[in-house]
N, C-alpha and C positions, 0 to 999 in steps of 0.2 A: 074295500073290496076292489077299488080301481087299481091299487099298487099291487095286489095280486095279478090282476090281467097285466099288468104293465111289465112285470117281472117274467111271466109266461111267455109273453109276446118277444120279450128281448132273449129269454134263453132259446126259443125256437129260432129267431133271426140269428143270433150268435151261433148256433147247432149247425145250420144251413147254409149261412152267408147268400151271396148273391149267385145264383147259377148262371153259367154262361153260356150263350148259344155260338156256334161257331161262326167266325167272322167271314163274311163275304168278301172273297178274294176280288179286291179292284185292279183293273188293268195296269193301273199305274204301279201297284207294289210287285206284280208279276213281272213288268217290264224291267223294276229297278233291280230284282234279283237276277232275272235274265241278264241284264248288263253286267252286275256283278260277278256271276259265274262266266261270262263271256271273257271278262277282264283277266282272268287266270290264264287264258292262254287263245290267243284270237284266231289260232286255228284249227279250236274246236267250233263244229258245226253249231250255227244259232239254234237249230232245231232240237239238238240234245240238251242245250243250255236252258230252253224254253221248257222242253219236257220234263226234265229236273226240277224246275221251278214249279210247274203245276203239281207234280208229285209230291212236292214238298207241303204245298198250300194245302193240297185234298188230303193227306195223311193228318196233318196238323189238324184240319177240321173233324176227321174221323175221330181222332185220338180227343179232342176236346168233348165230343160226345161220348165216346166209351170211357172216358175219365169221370164223367158227370162232373164235370169241371166248375169251381165256384172262385169267386173274386175275394179278396187278392190273393196271389199265388201262395203267399205265406199261410193265410188262413186255410186253403187248400191242404197244404202239407200239415198243419196241424190235424185238420179231420182225418187225413190218412193216418198221422202218427198215433190218434187216438182209437182208430179202428170203425171210423163212421164211414169212413170212403176207403175203398180198396187200392186204389192206384191215383197217379198223377203226381209224385214226386219229381223233380227234376229228370234224376236216371231214368225213371221209367219213360219221359218224353224222348230222349237222347237214344236210351237203348232201342226204342220202337222205331224211331225213324232210321237208326242205325241199321238194323235189321232188315226194315221194309225197302231200303235204297241199295243195301248191298244185294239182295236179292233179285233188283231188277238189273244189275250186271250191265251198269253204264260203261261205255267203251271208253271215255277219256276221263271220268272222275273217280276218285276214290273218297273213302269215308273214315273220318277218325273220331274219336271220343276225346274229349278234354274237360279237365275239371279245374277248378279254382279253389282254394282253401281248403285242399285234400285232407279229410281226417278230421276237421272241425266240424262237430256234430250240427251245429247250428247254423253254419256258414257257408259249408260246402256246395259247390254248385257244378252242374254238369251239363254239357251241351255237345253239339256234333259241329265238325268243321268239315269243309270240303276242300280238295285240292285235286291238282290233274294228277293223273296216274304216272306220269314222269315226274312229278315234283312231290315228293313225301315230306316236305317242311310243312307243318301245320300252321306255323307263325306266317306263312304267305297264304294261307286259306279264308275260306268265307266262313264265319260263324252263324250258326243256325241255331235258335234259342227260343221255342215256342213256349217255354215254361215261365220266363221273366214277365212277361205281359199277359198272363192268363189265357193261353190260348191265341193271341194276337202276334204274330210270328215277326220275333225280333231277329234281324239279319244285317250283317256288316262286315268290313275287312277285320279279322282276328285283331291286328294290330291297331285299330281303330276304337276298339272296345276298351275305354278305359275304368268303366264299374268293375272289371275283374282284371285279374293275372291268371292267365290260363297256362296249363300244363297238359303236353300231351299225356293220355293214359294207355299207352300200347298193352298192357296187362288186361284192362278192362275190356278191350275189343273181343267183341262175339267170335270174328272170324280173322284169320289172317288174310288179308286180300292177296 
């Protein structure tokens, strides 16, 4: 009898995983992202860098709720692929952020989609890169990846991310900036 209950509980826990609550943004994280964005070009007003940082964290929190995110990210992918969850794959995150930020019409920043292991079903990963409007080189940009840590925003200089080898995905971008 206990064996039946154990199997049932195991199935339920595997099916739904651990749901994720949106992470509260700490001032330290907000400051770190703002400084990284400001480092792209010191002539960019600090207020615009700060607003962009806030918008990124706010949208990440919103998407965490919208996607009913579960941990870890690969488990959430499985749930999406078998139809239990509707959204939450890495490209859902990057596309949603891209569209949201593009609509904001930032004066000094532009947004680009990047991918790693493109075409490899189990390994492909997508993210967003931010560059200045007068520098279209994504290699010098800031990587924004909310999928990697299940809604806990990962960001760094693209060149410093050693986990993936990123490539610009111009053809996937939803708009031409």
